[in-house]
C-alpha positions, 0 to 999 in steps of 0.5 A, spaced: 595 750 781 600 756 780 605 758 785 601 764 788 595 760 789 599 755 792 602 759 797 595 762 799 593 755 800 599 753 804 599 760 808 591 759 810 592 752 812 598 754 817 594 760 820 588 756 821 591 750 824 595 754 828 589 758 831 585 751 832 591 748 836 592 754 840 585 754 842 585 747 843 591 747 848 587 753 852 580 751 852 580 744 853 584 744 860 580 750 862 574 746 861 569 752 859 568 756 853 568 762 858 575 763 858 574 770 856 582 772 857 583 766 852 578 769 847 581 776 847 588 773 846 586 769 840 582 774 837 587 779 837 592 774 835 588 772 829 587 779 827 594 780 827 596 774 823 590 775 818 593 782 817 600 780 816 598 774 811 594 779 807 600 784 807 605 780 805 601 776 800 601 782 796 607 786 798 612 780 799 610 773 798 617 771 798 618 772 805 611 768 806 615 763 803 621 763 807 616 763 813 613 757 811 619 753 811 621 751 818 625 745 817 632 746 820 638 743 817 642 744 824 640 738 829 641 743 834 636 748 831 631 742 830 632 741 838 631 748 839 624 748 835 622 742 839 623 745 845 620 751 844 614 748 841 614 743 847 614 749 852 609 753 849 604 747 849 605 746 856 605 753 858 598 754 854 595 748 858 597 750 865 594 757 863 588 753 861 588 749 868 589 755 872 583 758 869 579 752 871 582 751 878 584 758 880 591 757 882 593 764 880 587 767 884 588 763 890 595 767 890 592 774 889 587 776 884 589 778 877 587 785 876 584 787 870 589 792 869 595 786 869 591 782 864 590 789 859 598 790 860 599 783 858 594 784 852 598 790 850 605 787 851 603 781 846 600 786 841 606 790 841 611 784 840 607 782 834 608 789 831 615 789 832 615 782 829 611 785 823 616 791 823 622 786 822 619 782 817 617 789 813 624 791 814 628 785 812 625 780 807 630 775 809 627 774 816 626 766 815 623 761 820 630 758 819 637 760 820 640 760 813 644 765 809 641 766 801 645 768 795 645 776 795 642 777 802 644 784 804 646 786 811 640 790 814 641 796 818 635 800 818 629 800 822 629 796 828 636 793 826 639 800 827 637 799 835 638 792 836 641 786 832 636 781 833 629 785 834 625 779 832 627 775 838 626 781 842 619 781 839 618 774 841 620 775 848 615 781 849 610 776 846 612 770 851 612 774 857 606 778 855 601 772 854 601 769 861 599 776 864 594 776 858 591 770 860 590 772 867 595 766 869 601 768 874 602 760 875 604 760 867 609 766 867 615 762 869 614 757 863 613 762 858 619 765 861 623 759 859 622 761 852 627 767 853 633 763 854 632 759 849 631 765 844 638 767 847 641 761 845 638 761 838 640 768 836 647 766 839 648 760 834 645 765 829 650 770 830 655 765 829 652 763 822 651 770 820 658 772 822 661 766 818 657 766 812 654 773 811 659 779 808 659 785 812 655 782 818 661 782 823 662 790 821 655 791 823 655 787 829 661 792 831 657 798 829 650 796 833 653 793 840 646 791 843 644 784 841 637 784 844 635 790 849 636 797 847 642 801 850 643 795 855 645 788 852 
């Protein structure tokens, strides 16, 4: 099997495995296939992931390869990965249980407009992540500096230093609303301080190992929030 075919096979396997795992974490606790908010969310995620896969397989297979490699060398970052996954696992299960037992509905009915806003936020976060990966071929899943890696300053990197983490934070905050769950929102929101921890560690690595990154930080002041921080 040649490298391109192997990359395609591994990418499809990761895509299907992740989607099925997310579905299991939502529908099993919900105890029903009528969890329409989950169908809507998973459908939009599947559509965007398929688009990302097809686009980068054609235009930037090296980025796909980097995204598939998830083994961190730093023990602290391995703990981050485990914590991030555990919180997502628990948050999705709580959202499913919320659908079954109506915890959020007992607090206040979740308007359709809020669910739609959550779906839009989730999609917007994914679009920002796509923009980041399209702009920066070295946007790997792990914190590392490669030979000949440049400092990227255009596109979303001209606005904030860590636009991918901004996209991930927007998605994390949009998902519980998209699922119609106020109760799950605090759990999903725990991803934000974890992302802040990660990009602070990443900045230290890039300032140390990537020539020109310190000067980029001086030119682009905002880390995560445009015009604020």
